[in-house]
N, C-alpha and C positions, 0 to 999 in steps of 0.2 A: 712880680713886676719886674721887681732888679734881678731878676736870675735870667728873663727872658731878653735884658737889654743884653745882658754880661757876655750868654749867649750868643747873639746877633753880632756882637760887637767883637768875638774870638772868630766866627764866623768868617766874617767880614775879614779881618786880621790875617789868616789862614787864606781865604783866598787872595788876597794882593799877594801875600809871599808867594806863593804857587805860578801868580803870575809874571812875578818878578825872575821867581827861577827861570821860567821859559824863554822870559826874554834874553835872561845872558844866557842859554846855548845856543838861541835860534843867533844873537851876538857875535859867536862866536865863528860866523862860517858867512859871515855879510863882511865885503871890503870896506874898509873907510871910506865913504863918501861915494859908495855904488859902483857896482861893475859897469865899465862900459863895453858893450859889444856893437862893433860895426856892423855895416849893411852886409846882409849876407847875400850869398848867389842867390839872384833870382832865374827860374827857366834852366836849369841846369842839364841840354840833351846831350846825347851819344851820338852818332854816326858811325858803323860799323865798315871795314875797307879788310883790303890783302895782310895782312897781319897790322893791320893800322885804327886806329880808335882817331874819330873827328869830334873832340867836347866843342860843346858852343851853349855859349851864356850870354846877359845882359850886361851889356857895362854897367859899371856901380853908379845911380845917383849920387851917392854920397859924397861932396867934394873931401872928405877926409880920407874916402880910400885909395892906397894909392898903391898898394901891392896887392898879390895872393900868393899862395902855394897850393899846387895840384901834387897829391901822394897818390900814388899805386903801390902793390904788392906788401899789401901791410906797411905803409909808410917807409917801407926801403929804396921805395924812389922817387924822386921827387922834381918838381918844374918852378920854378922861379916865373911869374908873372909881374910885369911894370904891365900898370894900365899905361901909360901915356903912349907906349906902342900901339895901343889901341884905339883912336880916333873916333872911332863909330859908333852905333848902339849897341856893338855884337863884337865879341869876344870870339875868336876860334884858334885853339892847337891838339895841333894832330900830334898823336904818342906813337910814332911807330916802332917798328922790330920788336913788335911783339910776337908770345907764342899763339898757338888757334888753342885756348881757353878761356876762361870768365875772368874780366876786374871789376875790381871795384873802385871806383875814382874818387877820392875826400879833395873838396874847394874849399880853401878859406881864407878868408879877404883880412888884412890889416890896414888899420890908420896910420895916418903918421904918428903917434903916440905908441904904438908897436902892440895896441889893441886890437883882439882877432876875436872877427865873428863865429858865429855857430858855425859847424859843419853842414856844407851842402854835399849829397852823393846820388853819386849812378853806375850800373852796372850795364858793362859792355862785353860781347865777346868778338872780333874777327875773327875774319875766317880763313881757309888757308888748305894745306891737300887735303887733309880728311875732311871738310866739307864738301871737296869738290866729287870726292869718290862716290858720296853717298846718290849722284846725278847722274842717270842714266844717257850714254850716250845715243844719239841717232841711229840709226840703219836704212843701207841704202837697200833698195826695192828694183833698181834695175839701172843699168849703165850700156847703153850701147851706142854705136855712129849712126849717124843721117847724115850724110853729106860729108863735111869735109869736118863737122865737129860731134862730136859726144853727147849726147843726153844723158844728165844722173840724175835720177829720180832717187829721192828719201822720203821717210817719215817723216811727221810734222814734228818739231822742236818737243822736249819733254818740260819738264818743271824749271823754272828759274833760267831756261838757256836763250839766249842772247842770240845766237848767230855762228855758223858754221864758213870756216873757211878749206881750200883745198889744194893739193900741188900734185901736178900727171906730168906723163912726160907727153911731148907735142912729136910730130912728124917727122921735125929735124933730130928727136932723141935729146933735144933739152928739157930738162924741169923746168916747169912753168907751178908758181903759187900765181895761182888766179887772184887778181885785185878785188874782184866781186866776191862779196860772202851771201850766203843762204841764212835767211832769217830764220826766223823759230818758226813763223805762219806760211814761209812757205816751203816746196815740193821740189821746186826740177830746179836745174842750173844747166848751162852749157861750157864746153871746154874747149874752146877755136881749138881747129887744126890739131887734134887733138890722135893720138894712134890708137890700132885697137891691139888685143893681147897683154898690154898690161894693166900693174893694177894700180891707182890711184891712192894717194890719202887726205885723211881729212882729220880736221879739232874741231870741237865747237867750243863758245866761251859760253862763260855763265856769270849771275850777279844776282845776290837777292836784291829781295823786295828792301829800293832805299838807302844799296850800297854804294860805296863810294869807286870801287872798282871793277871791273871784268876781269875774271882771269879764264885761261886757256886751258883746256886739254891736252895729255901730249897727243902728237901725229899716230893715228893707226892708218893699217894697209887696209885696202877694200879687203871683201871675203872673197869676190872672182874677180878676173881682169873686164877689160871693157869689153 
């Protein structure tokens, strides 16, 4: 019986010693008083535009959070945010002059004591000329003078097309850029006082779903004259 109690005491002592060692190891990684993490950025979103990105997120509710930093390009680029400049419920930031590639944006909040929040992250890619060339231009199906005007017929718009604009030469020899545009769901437009025997020019605009900016193709000449 004495041997049993001795063995039990020995095992308990070893167990307590093991726990103590584990606690010592754990305490090496714990900041005295505990780490302080301010409120993390909530609902961080990105809207793409022509060579730019608009970042949107909720204004912090934690009154101790006063500033933030937005990083991109592996933290080689940074933008400082002072929340006092954004009195509403949302914060918006435009990051422009971007290349046409994918970016990862990271946002960190800071409180008045310099403590930083956990990282919020969003990935987005602006669009530009490389995106534009993947979109087919509409084609001309007919162009003829009717009375004093020319009637132009086009195919309907292609994917993500917004509208088409036109330039033509009128009967006085002037180059006219038509104020009216042809939306993607229409196919016929009139050129007032147009002259026959001349080619006209046209150019279409495009914008992705929820994109910030509409961008235009270069002007191209009609394949045949009016």
